C-alpha positions in Angstrom: 69.2 112.7 107.8 70.7 111.1 104.8 73.9 112.8 103.4 73.7 113.9 99.7 75.4 112.1 97.2 76.1 115.0 95.0 77.9 117.1 97.8 81.0 118.8 96.4 84.4 117.1 96.7 86.6 118.8 99.3 89.9 119.9 97.7 92.8 117.3 98.1 95.1 119.6 99.8 92.5 120.6 102.4 91.5 117.1 103.0 95.0 116.1 103.7 95.3 118.9 106.2 92.0 117.8 108.0 93.2 114.3 108.2 96.3 115.4 109.9 99.0 114.6 107.2 101.7 116.8 106.1 103.1 118.0 102.8 105.5 115.0 102.5 102.2 112.9 102.6 100.7 114.6 99.5 104.1 114.4 97.6 104.3 110.7 98.4 100.9 109.4 97.6 99.2 112.2 95.4 99.7 110.0 92.4 98.3 107.1 94.2 99.1 103.1 93.9 99.5 101.4 90.4 96.6 99.1 90.6 96.0 96.1 88.4 92.2 96.9 88.3 90.2 99.4 86.8 88.9 102.1 88.9 85.3 101.9 90.0 84.4 105.3 88.5 80.9 105.2 89.5 81.9 105.6 93.0 83.9 108.7 92.6 80.9 110.9 93.6 81.0 109.3 97.0 84.7 110.2 98.1 84.5 113.1 100.4 88.1 113.5 101.4 91.2 111.9 100.2 93.2 109.9 102.8 97.0 110.2 103.6 97.4 106.4 103.0 95.0 103.9 101.2 92.1 102.5 103.2 90.6 99.0 102.4 87.2 98.6 103.6 84.1 96.6 103.2 80.8 97.5 101.6 77.9 95.1 102.4 74.1 94.9 101.7 73.5 94.5 105.6 75.3 95.7 108.8 76.6 92.2 109.5 79.9 93.4 110.3 78.9 94.9 113.6 77.6 91.7 115.0 79.9 90.1 117.3 78.0 86.7 118.5 77.0 83.9 116.4 73.5 83.5 115.6 71.3 80.7 117.0 71.7 77.6 114.9 68.6 76.3 113.3 68.1 72.8 112.6 70.4 70.3 110.9 69.7 70.6 107.2 72.9 71.3 104.9 74.9 73.6 105.0 73.5 74.9 108.4 73.4 78.3 109.7 76.3 80.5 108.5 77.1 83.5 110.6 77.5 87.1 110.0 76.4 86.7 106.4 75.2 89.5 104.1 73.4 88.9 100.7 76.3 90.9 98.9 79.6 92.1 100.2 82.5 93.7 98.6 85.9 94.3 99.3 87.3 97.9 98.3 90.3 100.3 98.7 90.1 104.0 98.8 93.3 105.2 97.2 95.2 108.6 98.2 94.3 110.0 94.9 90.4 109.6 95.7 89.9 106.6 93.5 88.1 103.5 94.7 88.7 100.1 93.5 87.0 96.9 93.6 89.4 94.1 95.0 86.9 91.1 94.9 83.5 91.8 93.2 83.1 89.9 90.0 86.7 88.4 89.9 87.3 84.9 89.0 89.4 82.8 91.7 92.0 80.2 90.3 89.6 77.5 90.8 86.7 79.2 88.8 84.6 80.4 91.8 83.5 84.0 92.6 83.1 85.7 95.9 79.5 87.1 96.8 80.5 88.3 100.5 83.4 89.5 102.5 84.2 90.5 106.0 87.1 91.4 108.4 90.2 92.8 106.2 93.5 93.3 107.8 96.9 94.5 106.3 99.9 92.4 106.5 102.8 93.8 108.6 104.8 94.7 105.5 101.7 96.6 104.2 101.7 94.7 100.8 98.7 92.3 101.1 95.1 92.3 102.4 93.7 89.2 104.4 90.1 88.9 104.7 87.3 86.4 105.1 85.3 85.6 102.1 82.2 83.4 101.0 81.9 81.8 97.5 78.8 81.9 95.4 76.6 78.8 94.5 77.1 76.0 93.9 79.6 76.5 96.9 78.1 76.1 100.3 79.0 79.6 101.1 81.1 78.8 104.4 83.6 81.5 105.5 87.3 80.8 104.3 90.5 83.2 104.5 91.4 84.8 101.4 94.3 87.1 100.6 94.9 89.7 97.8 97.8 92.2 97.1 97.2 95.8 98.1 97.3 96.6 94.5 94.6 94.1 93.5 96.7 91.1 92.2 96.9 87.6 93.1 93.6 86.9 94.7 94.0 83.5 96.4 92.2 81.4 98.8 94.3 80.4 102.1 92.0 78.1 104.1 89.5 75.4 103.1 91.5 74.0 100.3 91.7 70.3 99.2 94.4 69.7 101.6 92.8 71.2 104.7 91.5 68.6 107.2 88.8 70.9 108.6 87.3 70.3 111.9 89.2 68.4 114.6 86.0 66.3 115.4 82.7 65.7 113.7 80.6 69.1 113.4 76.8 69.2 114.1 74.8 66.7 112.4 73.8 67.4 108.7 71.1 66.0 106.4 70.7 66.5 102.7 67.6 67.7 101.3 66.5 64.1 100.5 66.8 63.1 104.3 70.1 61.2 103.9 72.7 61.7 106.6 76.1 63.3 105.2 79.1 61.4 106.3 81.1 62.5 109.2 84.3 62.8 107.0 82.6 65.2 104.7 81.1 67.3 107.1 84.4 67.6 109.0 86.1 68.9 105.7 83.1 71.3 104.9 81.2 72.6 107.9 83.2 75.1 109.7 83.9 79.0 109.3 87.2 80.9 109.3 86.8 84.5 109.8 88.8 87.9 111.1 92.4 87.0 109.8 95.4 88.8 111.1 99.1 88.6 110.0 101.7 87.0 112.4 104.8 87.8 110.0 107.1 84.8 109.8 104.8 82.7 112.2 101.9 82.8 109.8 98.4 84.0 110.2 95.6 84.0 113.1 91.9 84.1 112.7 88.8 82.9 114.3 87.2 79.8 113.5 84.5 77.0 114.5 86.8 74.0 113.7 86.4 72.7 117.0 82.6 71.9 116.9 80.6 73.0 119.8 77.4 74.8 120.4 78.1 76.0 123.9 76.2 75.4 127.2 72.5 76.5 127.4 72.3 77.8 123.9 72.9 76.8 120.1 75.6 79.2 119.0 78.3 77.8 116.9 81.5 78.4 119.3 84.7 79.9 117.8 88.3 80.0 118.9 91.5 81.9 117.9 93.6 79.7 115.7 97.2 80.0 114.3 98.2 78.7 110.9 102.0 78.6 110.5 103.1 79.3 107.0 102.7 75.9 105.1 101.5 74.2 108.1 98.2 73.1 109.8 95.9 75.3 111.8 96.0 74.8 115.6 93.8 76.3 118.2 95.2 78.7 120.5 92.1 79.6 122.7 89.3 77.5 124.2 86.1 79.2 124.4 82.9 77.4 124.2 81.3 80.6 123.1 82.9 83.1 120.6 86.5 84.7 120.3 86.8 87.3 117.6 88.8 89.8 115.7 92.5 88.9 116.6 95.2 91.3 115.9 99.1 91.0 116.6 100.4 93.7 118.8 103.9 94.3 120.3 105.8 91.9 122.4 104.3 88.7 120.4 100.8 89.1 121.8 97.4 88.4 119.9 94.9 90.6 121.0 91.3 89.5 120.8 87.6 89.9 121.8 86.5 87.0 124.0 82.9 86.5 124.8 82.9 85.7 128.4 79.8 83.4 129.0 81.0 80.6 131.2 77.9 79.1 132.7 79.5 77.9 135.8 79.6 79.6 139.4 80.8 79.0 142.9 78.2 77.1 145.0 76.8 78.8 148.2 78.8 76.5 150.6 82.1 77.1 148.6 82.3 73.4 148.2 82.3 73.3 144.5 82.1 75.1 141.1 79.2 73.8 138.8 77.0 74.8 135.9 74.1 76.9 137.1 71.7 75.0 135.0 72.0 72.0 137.4 70.1 74.1 140.0 71.1 75.1 143.6 72.2 78.3 145.1 75.4 80.0 144.3 77.8 82.6 145.9 78.6 83.9 142.3 77.0 84.5 139.1 78.1 83.3 135.7 79.5 86.0 133.5 78.0 87.3 130.3 80.2 90.2 128.9 82.8 90.8 126.1 86.6 91.6 127.1 89.8 92.0 125.3 92.0 89.1 126.1 95.7 88.2 124.9 97.3 85.0 124.0 101.0 84.4 122.7 101.1 82.8 118.9 102.5 79.6 120.7 99.6 79.3 123.1 101.8 79.3 126.3 100.8 82.6 127.9 97.0 83.7 128.0 95.5 86.6 130.0 93.3 89.7 129.9 94.1 93.1 128.0 91.2 95.3 128.9 88.1 94.2 131.1 85.4 96.9 131.4 81.7 96.7 132.2 81.2 98.0 128.6 81.7 95.3 125.9 85.1 95.1 124.1 84.5 94.2 120.4 87.1 94.4 117.9 90.0 95.8 119.9 93.0 97.6 118.0 96.2 99.3 119.0 96.5 103.0 118.6 99.5 105.1 117.7 99.0 106.8 121.2 99.6 103.5 123.0 96.0 102.7 124.0 93.5 100.0 122.9 90.3 101.2 120.6 87.4 99.3 120.6 83.6 99.2 119.5 81.1 98.9 122.5 77.6 99.6 123.4 76.2 103.0 123.6 72.6 104.5 124.7 69.5 103.9 123.2 70.8 100.6 121.4 73.4 102.4 119.3 77.1 101.7 118.8 80.2 103.9 119.9 83.7 103.8 119.8 86.0 103.9 123.0 89.7 103.6 124.0 91.4 102.3 127.0 94.9 102.2 128.6 96.3 98.6 128.5 95.4 96.5 131.5 92.1 98.7 132.2 90.3 96.5 134.8 86.7 97.5 135.9 84.9 94.3 135.7 85.6 90.6 137.0 82.0 89.2 137.4 83.0 85.4 137.6 85.3 86.1 140.8 83.2 88.6 142.4 80.4 87.9 144.9 76.9 87.9 143.4 76.0 91.6 143.0 79.3 93.2 144.0 81.2 95.5 141.9 85.0 96.4 141.6 86.3 98.7 144.4 88.1 101.1 142.0 90.0 101.9 138.8 92.9 99.8 137.7 95.1 100.1 134.7 94.4 103.6 133.8 91.2 105.2 132.2 88.4 104.6 129.4 87.3 107.5 127.2 84.8 107.6 124.4 85.1 109.0 120.8 83.0 111.4 119.2 79.0 110.9 119.1 78.2 113.5 116.5 79.2 114.4 113.0 80.2 117.7 111.7 76.6 118.7 111.1 75.6 118.0 114.7 73.8 114.6 113.8 74.0 112.0 116.4 75.9 109.0 115.3 76.1 105.2 115.9 79.8 104.3 115.2 82.1 101.1 115.3 84.8 99.3 113.7 87.7 101.6 114.9 91.2 101.1 113.9 94.4 103.3 113.6 95.7 105.5 110.9 99.3 107.1 110.5 99.2 110.7 111.9 97.5 110.0 115.2 94.1 109.4 113.7 91.2 106.7 114.3 89.2 105.5 111.2 85.8 104.0 111.8 82.4 103.6 110.4 79.4 105.4 111.4 75.8 106.4 110.5 73.3 109.0 111.9 71.2 107.1 114.2 68.0 108.1 112.7 69.0 106.7 109.1 68.8 103.5 107.2 71.7 100.8 107.8 72.9 101.9 104.3 74.0 105.3 105.5 77.0 103.7 107.3 80.1 105.5 105.8 83.8 105.7 106.7 85.1 108.4 109.1 88.2 109.7 110.4 88.9 111.7 113.7 91.8 112.4 116.2 92.9 109.7 118.6 93.0 112.4 121.3 89.8 112.2 123.2 90.6 114.1 126.3 87.8 116.6 126.9 85.2 116.7 124.0 86.5 114.8 121.0 86.6 116.8 117.8 83.9 116.2 115.1 84.9 113.5 112.8 85.4 113.8 108.9 83.4 111.8 106.5 85.7 110.1 104.0 83.5 107.9 101.8 79.8 106.8 101.8 78.2 104.5 99.4 74.6 105.3 99.6 73.2 101.9 98.6 75.7 99.7 100.9 77.0 99.5 104.4 80.6 100.8 104.5 82.6 99.5 107.4 85.7 97.9 108.6 88.1 100.6 107.5 91.8 99.6 107.7 94.7 101.7 106.6 97.3 100.3 104.5 100.9 100.8 105.7 103.8 98.9 107.0 103.8 98.2 110.7 106.7 97.5 113.0 106.6 95.8 116.6 108.9 96.2 119.6 111.5 93.6 119.5 110.6 92.2 123.0 108.5 89.2 122.6 107.2 87.3 125.5 109.0 84.0 125.3 108.2 80.9 127.7 110.3 77.7 127.9 108.6 74.4 126.8 108.5 71.6 129.3 111.7 70.2 128.1 113.6 73.0 129.4 111.7 73.0 132.6 113.4 69.8 134.3 110.1 68.4 135.2 109.4 64.9 133.5 105.9 64.0 132.3 104.5 61.5 134.4 103.1 58.4 132.7 99.9 58.7 134.2 97.7 61.1 136.4 95.4 60.2 139.1 92.1 62.2 138.6 89.7 63.0 141.4 87.1 60.5 140.0 89.5 57.6 140.8 90.4 56.9 136.9 94.0 57.3 135.6 94.8 59.4 132.7 97.3 58.0 130.6 96.8 60.4 127.5 98.4 63.7 126.8 99.0 66.2 129.4 100.4 69.8 129.6 102.5 71.4 132.1 101.1 74.3 134.1 103.2 76.9 136.1 101.9 79.6 138.4 104.7 81.2 140.5 102.7 84.2 141.8 99.6 82.7 143.2 100.2 84.5 146.6 102.1 87.5 145.4 100.6 91.0 145.1 100.4 93.1 142.0 101.9 96.5 142.6 101.7 99.5 140.6 105.2 100.9 138.9 104.9 104.7 138.7 107.4 106.4 140.9 106.3 109.9 139.6 102.7 109.2 139.0 100.5 111.4 141.6 97.5 109.1 141.3 98.2 105.3 141.4 94.8 104.2 139.8 96.0 105.8 136.6 99.2 104.3 136.6 100.1 101.3 134.3 100.5 97.9 135.9 104.1 96.1 135.7 104.2 92.3 135.2 103.2 90.9 138.6 105.9 88.3 138.6 108.2 91.2 139.5 106.5 93.3 142.2 107.9 96.9 142.3 107.4 98.7 145.5 109.6 101.5 144.7 107.0 103.7 143.9 106.1 104.0 147.6 102.5 102.6 146.9 102.4 99.8 149.5 98.7 99.0 148.9 98.7 96.6 145.9 96.5 97.3 142.7 95.1 94.1 142.6 94.9 91.7 146.1 96.0 88.2 146.1 93.9 85.5 147.8 95.5 84.8 151.3 95.1 81.2 151.8 95.3 79.4 148.7 96.8 75.9 149.2 96.0 74.0 146.2 94.3 74.5 142.7 91.7 72.4 141.1 91.2 71.9 137.4 87.6 71.2 136.0 86.9 69.9 132.4 84.1 71.6 130.7 83.4 69.0 127.9 82.2 70.0 124.6 79.0 69.0 122.6 79.4 65.7 120.6 77.8 65.2 117.2 79.1 61.6 116.5 76.0 59.6 117.6 73.8 58.4 114.6 70.6 58.7 116.6 71.2 61.6 118.9 72.0 64.8 116.9 73.6 66.6 119.8 75.2 65.3 123.1 75.7 68.1 125.5 79.1 68.3 127.2 79.6 67.3 130.7 81.3 69.1 133.5 84.2 67.0 135.6 86.5 68.1 138.5 89.7 66.5 137.0 92.3 66.9 139.8 93.6 69.1 142.6 97.4 70.0 142.6 99.1 71.3 145.8 101.2 74.4 145.9 104.6 73.9 147.0 106.4 75.3 150.2 107.1 78.5 148.4 103.5 79.0 147.5 104.0 78.2 143.9 102.3 75.8 141.4 104.1 73.4 139.2 101.8 70.4 137.7 101.0 68.4 134.7 97.3 68.5 133.6 95.4 66.3 131.4 95.4 67.9 127.8 92.8 67.5 125.3 92.7 70.0 122.6 88.9 69.8 122.4 88.3 70.1 126.1 88.5 73.3 127.9 89.4 73.8 131.7 88.6 76.1 134.5 91.1 77.1 137.2 90.0 77.3 140.8 92.0 78.2 143.9 91.4 76.1 147.3 92.0 76.7 150.9 93.3 74.4 153.4 89.8 73.3 153.8 89.4 72.3 150.2 86.9 75.3 149.7 86.9 77.8 147.1 89.1 80.4 148.7 87.8 84.1 149.3 88.8 87.4 150.7 87.4 90.8 151.0 88.9 94.1 149.7 90.1 96.5 152.3 88.6 99.3 149.9 85.2 100.0 148.8 83.2 102.0 146.2 81.6 105.3 147.4 78.5 104.6 149.1 78.9 100.7 148.8 80.3 97.8 150.6 83.7 96.1 150.2 83.5 93.3 147.6 84.3 89.7 148.3 86.4 88.1 145.7 86.7 84.3 145.0 89.7 82.5 143.6 88.1 81.3 140.3 89.1 82.1 136.8 85.6 81.8 135.4 85.7 84.6 133.1 87.1 82.4 130.7 87.8 78.8 129.5 91.4 77.7 129.3 93.2 75.4 126.9 95.7 73.0 127.8 97.9 72.0 124.8 99.2 68.5 124.7 103.0 68.3 125.9 102.9 72.1 126.0 103.9 74.8 128.7 101.4 77.2 130.1 101.9 80.1 132.4 99.3 81.9 134.4 99.3 84.5 137.3 96.8 84.4 140.0 94.3 83.5 141.6 94.1 87.5 141.5 90.7 89.1 140.6 90.9 90.0 137.0 93.3 87.1 136.2 96.6 86.7 134.4 98.0 90.1 133.4 101.4 91.1 131.6 102.5 94.5 131.0 103.3 95.6 127.5 103.8 98.3 125.1 101.3 97.9 122.6 101.9 101.3 120.8 101.2 101.1 117.1 104.3 102.1 115.0 104.5 102.6 111.4 107.6 101.2 109.7 
């Protein structure tokens, strides 16, 4: 059922009370922000409740903001397939006085262009600027670039894709002009990429998802995206290594970037445990290749990578809440979307390291809960794009399931989802466009405890001039230093007073804490790993004048033994365009495996394999990397990710 556009406005004070704000919020924000733009007065009838803080959001002609994966590419005609597009997209802000302002629509950029579509807004840590992805109108090709505008509407500027931006690191997919001529590699590198999903890193610059490393993945033709960091005044550098899609980064406490990772590695352990290789080459396998979305995290310098939330449900657009949990968008029944939240370190899924058909034996890292599924009138909702709001609230976009896509409006609800969540309140709904991606505008503060890793110069281990590879060839190019001091260490729970260890947080596994009295580790280590193998999953190439796409190969690079203490310290070939997969081997050179001592009710105890195949790893040239494992679930780090308002 469609919501009526002429529904009476709810009184401002009542609206503030419903949202959860108090009298001081009203006194502080009642007059609203002074904007450099006129109010979009035609939108005033669609404001239902005035928020306690301004809310920036997108209004688009199609529900493209809810799509996670890039579309299958179509052909090689310029400008190629542009992902996540809508015919029209506007960046708007709903102020505390109930007024709405158009931040981008119809505005002229410094270069004379205009924006026809926008996506993925975020607010800088100081609360003064809005970062977002935008596409220009013709004659521009309309590829996504990162933009910035002040929260009051001033200073709309482009941040990436300018004249000084070198673009792709290698030649992107072949492009031909309408007259059939081949577009030169240098021009394609400068133009043929997309930057989306920006987030502020404070003094470290910004992070965003980008297709600057050209790749169409294995067994499909979707343009791959990774997480990139662009220092202030610097050049973008890749900080993840996916051959599929990484999306929606956000900086959380302790110097971590949390993002959605499409875990779609196409490799598995062979049935005889002698190798790991792509399933497309045929044969029988002990494991299955994964195909799910999880919340991952990486430090801005790329030294430490691991998981944040891994569940059977997909984890899209993860964001920290004021209650200390991670909220995200996920699949719901009958094809609709729903919002969820989980504890940091929630672990219910690790498909690449489980035997085919096996399930995790129990819960690790707390619980997962789901948000409201019906509006105040009892209509069933499809809901997504959750984000935190001061006052213990969650903002999100939702629509009655039977309604047209344009019915998506902005809602707010409490972040307490124990029992039956309270019905959400409708804030705004433009009946013509899809309103989504709401973000509260406020200054954030992070805990002053960053995860710091030393660089190789501080380790005392000199970089070798060359590395001998399994194939017999010698690698004399760049290499990176890898440390894994916890290969054989158990991961214990750290909750002396918790009655149920399954619901307790997990500490940093590098410092096991047995004081809780729980002698059974939360995540079992492999008992017999003696060495670690590194495989390269080479990306596609598009630099051959006669072959449009040369599919990436798979190669076993090297095997590094553990030292006498069961720890790994080694240099590995490092190529920014070549992801790697890490595998633990036993004394026979086979992939290590072990069986859990516990099992699911009515099921069998699962068998685990020491393979980090839920993701691709990036090795920075002359950079340092730390990992934990070969545990099921892979590298974990304890963290306080509670959202905090400055």
